[in-house]
C-alpha positions as CSV (number, residue, x, y, z in Angstrom):
1,M,24.3,-93.1,13.1
2,T,22.0,-90.4,14.2
3,D,18.8,-90.2,12.2
4,P,17.7,-86.6,11.4
5,K,14.1,-87.7,11.6
6,T,14.4,-88.8,15.2
7,D,17.1,-86.3,16.2
8,P,15.9,-82.7,15.6
9,T,19.4,-81.4,16.5
10,A,21.0,-83.0,13.5
11,A,18.3,-81.8,11.1
12,T,18.3,-78.3,12.6
13,S,22.1,-77.9,12.5
14,S,22.4,-79.1,8.9
15,Q,19.6,-76.9,7.7
16,A,21.0,-73.9,9.5
17,A,24.3,-74.3,7.7
18,L,22.7,-73.7,4.3
19,P,22.7,-70.2,3.0
20,P,19.3,-68.5,3.8
21,T,18.5,-67.9,0.1
22,A,19.2,-71.6,-0.6
23,Q,16.7,-72.6,2.1
24,L,14.1,-70.3,0.6
25,S,14.7,-71.4,-3.0
26,D,14.2,-75.1,-2.0
27,L,10.6,-74.2,-1.0
28,V,9.7,-73.2,-4.5
29,Q,11.6,-75.9,-6.4
30,P,9.7,-78.8,-8.0
31,R,10.4,-82.2,-6.3
32,P,12.3,-83.5,-9.4
33,I,14.6,-80.6,-9.3
34,L,15.3,-81.1,-5.6
35,W,16.2,-84.7,-6.5
36,I,18.6,-83.5,-9.3
37,I,20.2,-81.1,-6.8
38,T,20.7,-83.8,-4.3
39,L,22.1,-86.3,-6.8
40,S,24.4,-83.7,-8.3
41,A,25.7,-82.6,-4.9
42,I,26.3,-86.1,-3.8
43,A,28.1,-86.9,-7.1
44,M,30.3,-83.8,-6.6
45,S,31.2,-84.8,-3.1
46,L,32.0,-88.4,-4.1
47,F,34.1,-87.1,-7.0
48,Q,36.0,-84.8,-4.6
49,M,36.5,-87.6,-2.1
50,Y,37.7,-90.0,-4.8
51,T,40.3,-87.5,-6.1
52,A,41.4,-86.6,-2.6
53,G,42.0,-90.0,-1.2
54,I,42.1,-92.6,-4.0
55,E,43.1,-91.3,-7.4
56,P,44.4,-87.6,-7.5
57,L,43.8,-85.7,-10.8
58,G,46.0,-83.2,-12.5
59,L,45.7,-79.5,-11.5
60,F,43.6,-78.3,-14.4
61,Y,41.5,-81.5,-14.6
62,Q,40.6,-81.1,-10.9
63,R,39.8,-77.4,-11.1
64,S,37.8,-77.6,-14.3
65,A,35.6,-80.5,-13.1
66,H,35.1,-78.7,-9.8
67,L,34.0,-75.5,-11.6
68,G,31.6,-77.4,-13.7
69,F,30.0,-79.0,-10.7
70,V,29.8,-75.8,-8.8
71,L,28.3,-73.7,-11.5
72,F,25.8,-76.5,-12.3
73,L,24.7,-76.6,-8.7
74,A,24.6,-72.8,-8.4
75,F,22.2,-72.4,-11.3
76,L,20.0,-75.3,-10.0
77,I,19.8,-74.1,-6.4
78,F,19.5,-70.3,-7.2
79,P,16.8,-69.7,-9.9
80,V,17.1,-66.6,-12.1
81,T,13.7,-65.5,-10.7
82,G,15.0,-65.3,-7.2
83,P,14.6,-67.5,-4.1
84,T,10.9,-66.9,-3.6
85,K,9.4,-67.3,-7.1
86,P,9.0,-70.4,-9.3
87,R,11.1,-70.2,-12.5
88,G,8.2,-70.3,-15.0
89,T,8.8,-70.9,-18.7
90,I,11.1,-67.9,-19.4
91,G,13.0,-68.6,-16.2
92,W,13.6,-72.2,-17.3
93,I,14.8,-71.2,-20.7
94,I,17.3,-68.8,-19.2
95,D,18.4,-71.3,-16.6
96,A,18.7,-74.1,-19.1
97,A,21.1,-71.9,-21.1
98,F,23.2,-71.2,-18.0
99,L,23.1,-74.9,-16.9
100,T,24.5,-75.7,-20.4
101,A,27.1,-73.0,-20.0
102,A,28.1,-74.5,-16.6
103,F,28.6,-77.9,-18.1
104,L,30.6,-76.6,-21.0
105,S,32.7,-74.3,-18.8
106,G,34.2,-77.3,-17.0
107,F,33.9,-80.0,-19.7
108,Y,35.7,-78.0,-22.4
109,I,38.9,-77.6,-20.5
110,F,38.7,-81.1,-19.0
111,Y,38.3,-82.8,-22.4
112,F,40.5,-80.6,-24.6
113,L,43.3,-79.8,-22.1
114,D,46.1,-81.4,-24.0
115,D,45.1,-79.6,-27.2
116,I,44.9,-76.3,-25.4
117,I,48.3,-76.7,-23.9
118,D,49.8,-77.6,-27.3
119,R,48.5,-74.4,-28.9
120,A,49.3,-72.2,-25.9
121,G,48.9,-68.5,-26.9
122,W,47.5,-69.4,-30.4
123,W,43.9,-69.7,-29.4
124,T,41.1,-70.9,-31.7
125,Q,37.8,-69.0,-32.1
126,T,36.2,-71.9,-30.2
127,D,38.6,-71.3,-27.3
128,I,37.7,-67.7,-27.1
129,V,33.9,-68.3,-27.3
130,M,34.1,-70.9,-24.6
131,G,36.2,-68.5,-22.5
132,I,33.6,-65.8,-22.8
133,I,30.8,-68.3,-22.0
134,A,32.6,-69.4,-18.9
135,T,33.3,-65.9,-17.7
136,V,29.7,-64.9,-18.1
137,A,28.6,-68.0,-16.3
138,V,30.9,-67.3,-13.4
139,L,29.8,-63.7,-13.0
140,E,26.1,-64.7,-13.2
141,A,26.6,-67.4,-10.6
142,S,28.3,-64.9,-8.4
143,R,25.3,-62.5,-8.7
144,R,22.9,-65.3,-7.6
145,V,25.0,-66.9,-4.9
146,V,27.3,-64.3,-3.5
147,G,25.6,-61.0,-4.4
148,L,25.5,-58.3,-7.0
149,G,28.5,-56.4,-5.4
150,M,31.0,-59.0,-6.3
151,T,29.7,-59.3,-9.8
152,I,30.0,-55.6,-10.3
153,I,33.6,-55.6,-9.0
154,G,34.4,-58.5,-11.5
155,L,32.8,-56.5,-14.4
156,I,34.8,-53.4,-13.4
157,A,38.0,-55.5,-13.4
158,I,37.2,-56.8,-16.9
159,A,36.4,-53.3,-18.2
160,Y,39.7,-52.0,-16.7
161,A,41.6,-54.7,-18.5
162,L,40.1,-53.8,-21.8
163,A,40.6,-50.1,-21.4
164,G,43.7,-48.5,-23.0
165,P,45.0,-47.5,-26.4
166,R,45.7,-51.1,-27.5
167,G,42.7,-52.5,-25.7
168,A,39.2,-53.4,-26.9
169,L,37.8,-50.3,-25.2
170,P,40.3,-47.6,-26.0
171,W,37.9,-44.8,-25.3
172,L,37.6,-46.0,-21.7
173,G,41.3,-45.6,-21.2
174,E,41.0,-41.9,-21.7
175,W,39.1,-41.6,-18.4
176,M,41.8,-43.4,-16.4
177,P,44.1,-41.3,-14.1
178,G,47.7,-41.4,-15.1
179,I,48.9,-43.8,-12.5
180,L,46.1,-46.3,-13.3
181,S,46.5,-46.1,-17.1
182,H,47.9,-49.1,-19.1
183,R,48.1,-50.1,-22.7
184,G,44.9,-52.2,-22.6
185,A,44.2,-55.8,-23.6
186,S,42.3,-57.3,-26.5
187,V,39.4,-59.7,-25.9
188,D,41.5,-62.6,-27.0
189,R,44.4,-61.8,-24.7
190,L,42.0,-61.2,-21.7
191,V,40.2,-64.5,-22.3
192,G,43.5,-66.3,-22.6
193,Q,44.4,-64.9,-19.2
194,L,41.1,-65.5,-17.5
195,Y,40.1,-68.9,-18.9
196,L,42.9,-70.6,-20.7
197,G,45.8,-69.8,-18.4
198,Q,46.8,-70.4,-14.8
199,E,46.2,-66.9,-13.4
200,G,42.5,-66.4,-13.9
201,I,39.4,-68.4,-13.1
202,F,41.4,-71.6,-12.7
203,G,44.1,-69.9,-10.7
204,L,45.3,-70.4,-7.1
205,P,42.0,-69.3,-5.4
206,L,39.9,-71.9,-7.2
207,G,42.6,-74.4,-6.9
208,V,42.6,-74.1,-3.1
209,A,38.7,-74.2,-3.1
210,A,38.7,-77.3,-5.3
211,T,41.0,-79.3,-3.0
212,Y,41.7,-78.3,0.6
213,V,38.7,-76.1,1.3
214,F,36.1,-78.5,-0.2
215,M,37.4,-81.4,1.9
216,F,37.3,-79.5,5.1
217,V,33.9,-78.0,4.3
218,L,32.7,-81.6,3.7
219,F,34.3,-82.7,6.9
220,G,32.4,-80.0,8.7
221,A,29.2,-81.1,7.1
222,F,29.7,-84.6,8.4
223,L,30.3,-83.4,11.9
224,E,27.2,-81.1,11.7
225,V,24.7,-83.7,10.5
226,T,25.8,-86.1,13.2
227,G,25.2,-83.5,15.9
228,A,28.6,-82.0,16.6
229,G,27.2,-78.5,16.8
230,K,25.0,-79.4,19.8
231,F,27.9,-81.2,21.4
232,F,30.2,-78.1,21.3
233,I,27.4,-75.9,22.6
234,D,26.5,-78.2,25.4
235,L,30.2,-78.5,26.4
236,A,30.6,-74.8,26.4
237,F,27.5,-74.3,28.6
238,A,28.6,-77.0,31.0
239,A,32.0,-75.3,31.3
240,T,30.8,-71.7,31.7
241,G,27.1,-71.7,32.4
242,R,27.4,-71.1,36.2
243,K,29.7,-68.1,35.8
244,P,28.3,-64.5,35.6
245,G,27.0,-64.0,32.1
246,G,27.4,-67.7,31.4
247,P,25.5,-67.9,28.1
248,A,27.6,-65.1,26.6
249,K,30.8,-66.9,27.7
250,A,29.4,-70.1,26.3
251,A,28.8,-68.3,23.0
252,V,32.5,-67.4,22.8
253,I,33.7,-71.0,23.5
254,A,31.0,-72.6,21.3
255,S,31.9,-70.3,18.4
256,A,35.5,-71.3,18.7
257,G,34.5,-75.0,18.6
258,M,32.1,-74.4,15.7
259,G,34.7,-72.4,13.9
260,S,37.0,-75.3,13.9
261,I,34.6,-77.2,11.7
262,S,32.6,-74.4,10.0
263,G,34.8,-71.5,9.2
264,S,31.9,-69.2,8.6
265,A,30.9,-66.3,10.9
266,I,27.3,-66.2,9.7
267,A,26.9,-70.0,10.0
268,N,28.3,-69.7,13.6
269,V,25.8,-67.0,14.4
270,V,22.9,-69.0,13.1
271,T,24.0,-72.2,14.7
272,T,25.2,-71.1,18.2
273,G,23.2,-67.9,18.4
274,A,19.9,-69.8,18.2
275,F,20.8,-71.2,21.6
276,T,22.9,-68.5,23.2
277,I,21.1,-65.2,22.3
278,P,17.8,-66.0,24.0
279,L,19.6,-67.1,27.1
280,M,21.7,-64.0,27.2
281,K,18.6,-61.9,27.0
282,K,17.0,-63.9,29.7
283,L,20.0,-63.2,32.0
284,G,19.8,-59.5,31.5
285,Y,21.9,-58.6,28.4
286,K,20.2,-56.1,26.1
287,A,19.0,-57.6,22.8
288,K,21.6,-55.5,20.9
289,E,24.3,-56.7,23.3
290,A,23.4,-60.3,22.9
291,G,23.3,-60.1,19.1
292,G,26.6,-58.2,19.1
293,I,28.4,-60.6,21.4
294,E,27.4,-63.6,19.3
295,A,28.5,-61.8,16.1
296,A,31.9,-60.9,17.6
297,A,32.4,-64.4,19.0
298,S,31.3,-66.1,15.8
299,T,33.8,-63.9,13.8
300,G,36.4,-65.5,15.9
301,G,35.5,-68.8,14.3
302,Q,36.9,-67.6,11.0
303,I,40.4,-67.0,12.6
304,T,40.3,-70.2,14.7
305,P,42.4,-73.1,13.3
306,P,42.2,-75.5,11.7
307,L,39.9,-74.2,8.9
308,M,40.0,-70.4,9.4
309,G,37.3,-69.9,6.8
310,A,39.6,-71.3,4.0
311,G,42.2,-68.7,5.0
312,A,44.8,-71.1,6.3
313,F,45.0,-73.0,3.0
314,L,45.2,-69.8,0.9
315,I,47.9,-68.3,3.1
316,S,49.9,-71.5,2.9
317,E,49.7,-71.6,-0.9
318,Y,50.6,-67.9,-1.3
319,T,53.5,-67.9,1.2
320,N,54.8,-71.5,0.6
321,V,54.6,-72.0,4.4
322,P,53.3,-75.5,5.3
323,Y,49.7,-75.6,6.3
324,I,50.4,-77.1,9.8
325,D,52.8,-74.1,10.5
326,I,50.0,-71.7,9.6
327,V,47.7,-73.5,12.0
328,M,50.3,-73.5,14.8
329,V,51.2,-69.8,14.6
330,S,47.5,-68.9,14.4
331,I,46.5,-70.6,17.6
332,F,47.8,-67.9,20.1
333,P,46.3,-64.9,18.1
334,A,43.0,-66.7,18.0
335,I,43.1,-67.3,21.7
336,L,43.9,-63.6,22.2
337,Y,40.9,-62.5,20.1
338,L,38.5,-64.9,21.8
339,G,39.9,-64.1,25.2
340,T,39.3,-60.4,24.5
341,V,35.7,-61.0,23.6
342,Y,35.3,-63.3,26.7
343,L,36.7,-60.5,28.9
344,F,34.3,-57.9,27.4
345,V,31.3,-60.1,28.2
346,H,32.6,-60.8,31.7
347,L,33.0,-57.1,32.4
348,V,29.5,-56.4,31.1
349,A,28.1,-59.1,33.3
350,M,30.0,-57.9,36.4
351,K,28.9,-54.3,35.8
352,A,25.3,-55.3,35.6
353,G,25.5,-57.7,38.6
354,M,24.5,-60.7,36.5
355,T,24.6,-64.2,37.9
356,G,25.1,-67.5,36.2
357,M,22.6,-70.2,35.4
358,S,21.5,-72.7,37.9
359,A,23.0,-76.2,37.9
360,A,19.6,-77.6,37.1
361,E,19.5,-75.6,33.8
362,L,22.9,-76.8,32.6
363,P,24.2,-80.0,31.1
364,V,26.8,-82.0,33.1
365,V,30.3,-82.2,31.5
366,R,30.6,-86.0,32.0
367,H,27.2,-86.6,30.5
368,V,28.0,-84.4,27.5
369,L,31.4,-86.1,26.9
370,A,29.7,-89.5,27.3
371,A,27.1,-88.6,24.7
372,G,29.5,-87.0,22.2
373,W,33.0,-88.3,22.7
374,Q,33.0,-89.5,19.1
375,F,33.1,-86.0,17.8
376,I,36.5,-85.5,19.5
377,V,38.1,-88.5,17.8
378,P,38.0,-87.1,14.2
379,L,39.6,-83.8,15.4
380,L,42.4,-85.8,17.1
381,V,42.8,-87.8,13.9
382,L,43.0,-84.6,11.9
383,I,45.6,-83.1,14.1
384,W,47.7,-86.2,14.2
385,L,47.7,-86.5,10.4
386,L,48.6,-82.8,10.0
387,V,51.5,-83.1,12.5
388,N,52.8,-86.0,10.4
389,N,52.9,-83.8,7.3
390,I,50.2,-85.5,5.4
391,S,48.7,-83.4,2.5
392,P,45.7,-81.4,3.8
393,T,43.5,-82.7,1.1
394,R,44.2,-86.3,2.2
395,V,43.9,-85.3,5.8
396,G,40.4,-84.1,5.0
397,F,39.6,-87.4,3.3
398,W,40.7,-89.5,6.3
399,A,39.0,-87.1,8.8
400,I,35.7,-87.7,7.0
401,I,36.3,-91.5,7.0
402,S,37.0,-91.3,10.7
403,V,33.7,-89.4,11.4
404,I,31.8,-92.1,9.5
405,A,33.7,-94.9,11.3
406,V,33.4,-93.6,14.9
407,T,29.7,-92.7,14.4
408,A,29.0,-96.1,13.0
409,L,30.8,-97.8,15.9
410,R,28.9,-95.7,18.4
411,S,25.6,-96.6,16.8
412,G,26.5,-100.2,16.5
413,F,27.6,-100.5,20.1
414,T,24.3,-98.9,21.2
415,L,22.2,-101.2,18.9
416,M,23.9,-104.4,19.9
417,F,24.7,-103.9,23.6
418,L,23.0,-100.9,25.2
419,D,19.6,-101.2,23.6
420,P,19.1,-104.9,24.6
421,K,19.8,-104.0,28.2
422,A,17.1,-101.3,27.9
423,G,14.6,-103.9,26.6
424,K,15.1,-103.3,22.9
425,P,16.4,-106.5,21.5
426,L,18.4,-106.6,18.2
427,T,16.2,-107.7,15.3
428,G,16.8,-107.9,11.6
429,E,14.3,-105.1,11.1
430,R,16.0,-102.8,13.5
431,L,19.4,-103.6,12.0
432,R,18.1,-102.7,8.5
433,E,16.6,-99.5,9.8
434,A,19.9,-98.5,11.4
435,I,21.9,-99.3,8.2
436,W,19.4,-97.3,6.0
437,S,19.4,-94.5,8.5
438,G,23.2,-94.3,8.3
439,V,23.1,-94.3,4.5
440,R,20.6,-91.5,4.5
441,L,22.8,-89.5,6.9
442,I,25.9,-90.0,4.7
443,G,23.9,-88.8,1.7
444,Q,22.7,-85.8,3.7
445,A,26.3,-84.9,4.7
446,L,27.5,-85.3,1.1
447,E,24.7,-83.0,-0.2
448,L,25.2,-80.4,2.6
449,G,29.0,-80.3,2.0
450,A,28.6,-79.7,-1.7
451,R,25.9,-77.0,-1.2
452,N,28.0,-75.2,1.4
453,A,31.0,-75.2,-0.9
454,V,29.2,-73.5,-3.8
455,A,29.4,-70.0,-2.4
456,V,33.1,-70.3,-1.5
457,S,34.1,-71.7,-4.9
458,V,32.1,-69.2,-6.9
459,A,33.7,-66.4,-4.8
460,C,37.1,-67.8,-5.5
461,A,36.4,-68.1,-9.2
462,V,35.5,-64.4,-9.4
463,A,38.5,-63.6,-7.2
464,G,40.5,-65.4,-9.9
465,I,39.1,-63.0,-12.5
466,I,40.2,-60.0,-10.4
467,V,43.6,-61.5,-9.7
468,G,44.1,-62.3,-13.4
469,V,43.3,-58.7,-14.3
470,V,45.7,-57.4,-11.7
471,G,48.5,-59.6,-13.1
472,L,47.7,-58.6,-16.7
473,T,47.6,-54.9,-16.1
474,G,50.2,-54.5,-13.4
475,L,47.6,-52.9,-11.1
476,G,49.2,-54.5,-8.0
477,L,52.4,-52.5,-8.3
478,K,50.4,-49.3,-9.1
479,F,48.2,-49.8,-6.1
480,S,51.2,-50.4,-3.9
481,S,52.8,-47.2,-5.2
482,M,49.7,-45.2,-4.4
483,M,49.6,-46.7,-0.8
484,I,53.3,-45.7,-0.3
485,S,52.7,-42.3,-1.6
486,L,49.5,-41.6,0.5
487,S,51.1,-43.0,3.7
488,G,54.3,-41.1,3.2
489,G,56.2,-44.3,4.1
490,N,54.5,-44.4,7.6
491,L,53.6,-48.0,8.4
492,A,50.8,-47.0,10.9
493,L,49.1,-45.0,8.2
494,A,49.6,-47.8,5.7
495,L,47.9,-50.2,8.0
496,I,44.9,-47.8,8.4
497,F,44.6,-47.6,4.6
498,V,44.6,-51.4,4.4
499,L,41.9,-51.5,7.1
500,I,39.8,-49.0,5.2
501,A,40.3,-50.8,1.9
502,S,39.3,-54.1,3.5
503,L,36.1,-52.6,4.9
504,I,35.2,-51.2,1.5
505,L,35.9,-54.5,-0.3
506,G,34.0,-56.3,2.5
507,M,30.8,-54.4,1.5
508,G,30.8,-56.2,-1.8
509,L,32.9,-59.3,-1.4
510,P,32.8,-62.3,1.0
511,V,35.7,-62.5,3.5
512,T,37.8,-65.0,1.4
513,A,37.5,-63.0,-1.8
514,A,38.3,-59.8,0.0
515,Y,41.5,-61.3,1.4
516,I,42.6,-62.6,-2.0
517,V,42.0,-59.3,-3.8
518,L,43.5,-57.2,-1.0
519,I,46.7,-59.3,-0.6
520,V,47.3,-59.1,-4.3
521,L,47.0,-55.3,-4.2
522,V,48.8,-54.4,-0.9
523,G,50.8,-57.5,0.0
524,P,53.9,-56.5,-2.1
525,A,54.0,-53.0,-0.6
526,L,53.7,-54.3,3.0
527,N,56.4,-56.9,2.5
528,Q,58.8,-55.2,0.2
529,E,58.5,-51.5,1.0
530,F,57.5,-51.5,4.6
531,G,59.5,-54.6,5.6
532,V,56.6,-56.6,7.1
533,P,57.5,-60.3,7.0
534,L,55.5,-62.1,4.2
535,L,53.6,-64.4,6.6
536,I,52.6,-61.5,8.9
537,A,51.5,-59.4,5.9
538,H,49.2,-62.2,4.9
539,L,47.8,-62.7,8.4
540,V,47.2,-59.0,8.9
541,V,45.3,-58.7,5.6
542,F,43.4,-61.9,6.4
543,W,42.4,-60.6,9.9
544,Y,41.4,-57.2,8.5
545,S,39.3,-58.9,5.9
546,Q,37.0,-60.2,8.6
547,D,35.9,-56.7,9.7
548,S,33.0,-56.6,7.2
549,N,31.4,-59.2,9.6
550,V,31.2,-56.8,12.5
551,T,31.8,-53.2,11.2
552,P,28.9,-50.9,10.3
553,P,27.4,-50.1,7.9
554,I,27.8,-53.6,6.4
555,A,28.2,-56.1,9.2
556,L,26.9,-59.4,7.9
557,A,27.4,-61.4,11.2
558,G,26.0,-58.4,13.1
559,F,22.9,-58.4,11.0
560,A,22.4,-62.1,11.5
561,G,22.7,-61.7,15.2
562,A,20.2,-58.8,15.1
563,A,17.7,-61.0,13.3
564,I,17.9,-63.7,16.1
565,A,18.0,-61.1,18.9
566,G,15.1,-59.0,17.6
567,S,17.2,-55.9,17.8
568,K,18.0,-53.1,15.3
569,P,20.8,-54.2,12.9
570,M,22.9,-51.0,13.2
571,E,22.7,-50.9,17.0
572,T,23.7,-54.6,17.1
573,S,26.5,-54.1,14.6
574,M,27.9,-51.2,16.8
575,Q,28.0,-53.6,19.7
576,A,29.7,-56.3,17.6
577,W,32.2,-53.7,16.5
578,K,33.0,-52.8,20.1
579,Y,33.4,-56.4,21.3
580,A,35.6,-57.3,18.2
581,K,38.2,-54.7,18.8
582,G,40.9,-57.4,19.0
583,L,40.4,-57.9,15.3
584,Y,42.1,-54.5,14.8
585,L,44.6,-54.5,17.6
586,I,46.1,-58.0,17.4
587,P,47.2,-57.7,13.7
588,A,48.9,-54.4,14.5
589,F,50.7,-56.0,17.4
590,M,51.9,-58.7,15.0
591,V,53.4,-56.1,12.7
592,Y,55.3,-54.2,15.4
593,N,56.2,-57.3,17.4
594,P,56.8,-60.0,14.7
595,E,58.3,-62.4,17.3
596,I,54.8,-63.4,18.4
597,I,54.4,-65.1,14.9
598,M,58.0,-65.6,13.6
599,G,59.5,-66.8,16.8
600,G,62.8,-65.8,18.5
601,E,64.5,-66.2,21.8
602,T,62.3,-68.0,24.3
603,W,62.3,-65.3,26.9
604,Y,61.5,-62.6,24.4
605,V,58.6,-64.5,22.9
606,I,57.2,-65.1,26.4
607,W,57.6,-61.4,27.2
608,T,55.9,-60.4,24.0
609,G,53.0,-62.7,24.7
610,V,52.6,-61.4,28.3
611,I,52.6,-57.7,27.3
612,V,50.0,-58.2,24.6
613,V,47.7,-59.8,27.2
614,I,48.3,-56.9,29.5
615,G,47.6,-54.4,26.7
616,L,44.3,-56.1,25.7
617,V,43.1,-56.4,29.3
618,G,43.9,-52.7,29.9
619,F,42.2,-51.7,26.6
620,A,39.0,-53.7,27.4
621,A,38.9,-52.2,30.9
622,A,39.2,-48.7,29.6
623,I,36.4,-49.2,27.0
624,E,34.0,-50.7,29.6
625,G,35.2,-48.5,32.5
626,Y,35.3,-51.5,34.7
627,L,37.7,-54.3,35.7
628,F,37.7,-55.5,39.3
629,T,35.4,-52.5,40.1
630,W,34.5,-49.2,38.4
631,M,37.4,-47.2,36.9
632,D,37.6,-43.4,37.3
633,K,38.0,-41.2,34.2
634,L,41.7,-40.5,34.8
635,S,42.6,-44.2,35.0
636,R,40.7,-44.8,31.7
637,I,42.5,-42.0,30.0
638,L,46.0,-43.1,31.3
639,V,45.5,-46.7,30.0
640,V,45.3,-45.5,26.4
641,P,49.0,-44.2,26.1
642,G,50.1,-47.3,28.1
643,V,48.4,-49.6,25.6
644,I,49.9,-47.6,22.6
645,A,53.4,-47.9,24.2
646,I,53.0,-51.7,24.5
647,F,52.6,-51.9,20.7
648,N,56.0,-50.1,20.2
649,P,58.8,-52.5,19.2
650,D,61.3,-50.8,21.5
651,E,61.6,-52.9,24.7
652,I,62.0,-49.9,27.0
653,I,58.9,-48.2,25.7
654,E,57.0,-51.5,25.8
655,A,58.1,-52.1,29.4
656,A,57.1,-48.5,30.4
657,G,53.7,-49.0,28.8
658,A,53.2,-52.4,30.5
659,A,54.1,-50.8,33.8
660,V,51.6,-48.1,33.4
661,V,48.8,-50.5,32.5
662,L,49.7,-52.9,35.3
663,G,49.8,-50.1,37.8
664,I,46.3,-49.0,36.9
665,I,45.1,-52.6,37.1
666,A,46.7,-53.0,40.5
667,L,45.1,-49.7,41.8
668,N,41.7,-50.9,40.5
669,W,42.2,-54.2,42.3
670,A,43.1,-52.5,45.5
671,K,40.1,-50.2,45.2
672,S,37.8,-53.3,44.8
673,R,39.3,-54.8,47.9
674,R,38.7,-51.6,49.9
675,N,35.1,-51.5,48.7
676,R,34.3,-55.1,49.3
677,P,33.5,-54.8,53.1
678,Q,31.3,-51.8,52.3
679,Q,29.4,-53.8,49.7
680,A,29.0,-56.8,52.0
């Protein structure tokens, strides 16, 4: 296996995958605490692997143990004093209390589950106290790990549940508008919902995080520490580096590859952007363009199968559609999005007259494949197992085992056959060093996987609080009624409201949590009142939940790209917003042309796929004012109604719109042919 001490790529990629605050806090942690973090993280990963592939646990046992591990790690990794200051005496007293609360939050349910089930609804005072402790611990962990915004939203949800004439805060109910008012809940009833039932903290979001998501995050960690990130980046550069704007195109492809194992837009920016952004600037892209391109491309990683930033698992659980089906129907939309970003960067490069990189600066495809073929094998194993309807949790387990196996085989072959030919004979000392290096690398991956899962699981636990309150108060139906009333029954307006709501939620919630909250609130209206198929409603909300990565004023991936590019965050975010327009158009096309997801007659599905490509090409050309050559203002204006017509479900209107866009494209191509002799 690759040794991070001798392979800087492995160390860099694994460190980059950690949240920035976690990296900072490690610098001020005493060495014994770092050892405790490492051992706790490894223990958690081993526990998860054991329950995934050897001895599965019951639903509540798995979720409660997972929550205990996650909260314990959260309070160890993120001190109450912040990431840059040592805890001190007072800090240690506070954190010791929260570490105890973390242990009790998971242990109490795990140990007393049978008793709790027997007295369902007749909770003891100890049950209520433990529920309050767990809820406070989850909210505090959210403040430290995810951010204050999500904690505030969780507190608002709790206050809303307690407001009302029969609630613990009756005076607060007097301030509620009529449509939002409800009878209110007592503390006992709320705690029963949030901690002792199946619709709160231990609900579906945490259940998915504790099983499917963790195993795939751990799988990604194993790939990262063994150097898969560099392999995907090198492969992308080898494929596109010579083309105009090569590094930008490589960023799009590499982000798709990284997205298949990472599922995090910010992690993609940090990992691939460190290579691609400086090269983009070197070729002539402005700093804000380079950062924006990387942010838009990396956002594509969260909608790229198989992981989709945990979204595929959640959608599968909410819709009862098999996970493999979610993956299959998401492939073409992901290609459309990444293709749109690719087209944008191509047009920018052509407008500026950029050239590609020289062959001497680029890796050779066969050399890249020869050095990293082992990273393809686990992905093939994963796909084969999914196609054979194996449980995603078990698929993740065997995918991890395959990473370990192929990496060990590759290292063993090198050690026993290749190195002796190069004058490095096999000795007992070299064999021991190789084995110990492999053990260290496995430990590093186990620790990294657990660390990376903390933020997702904490976010899902708080999302469970919000979902529990929505179920307790009936807020989902009320929110749906408001959306129908405001939109006047117009689906286009309803989609705009969903988009705005997702952007607002994205300012305080991570993508996964924003999707969970939004689908609970607007999903019933989209499906039942507007007739949007359930699966498409979930996909639309999930796609729109990504917009906080690239849409100002809060564009997290854009800000990360700006930090690497050395550009202004808002300017970079505006560029990311421009390049990521497919994030808004493609979900709308799904709604008005459901055949692209739900299937239908073969000819019509093909027709639908062709016209959406035509529409996206026309839209990108109109935005940039360039396709084969410069576009005049009239052509750019005429493309807009053509693209809008393509989104209409009526075949005649679609065909007319496609004809308009194709005609403008053809005229632009003819114009470029006429201008070519003059340019020569």
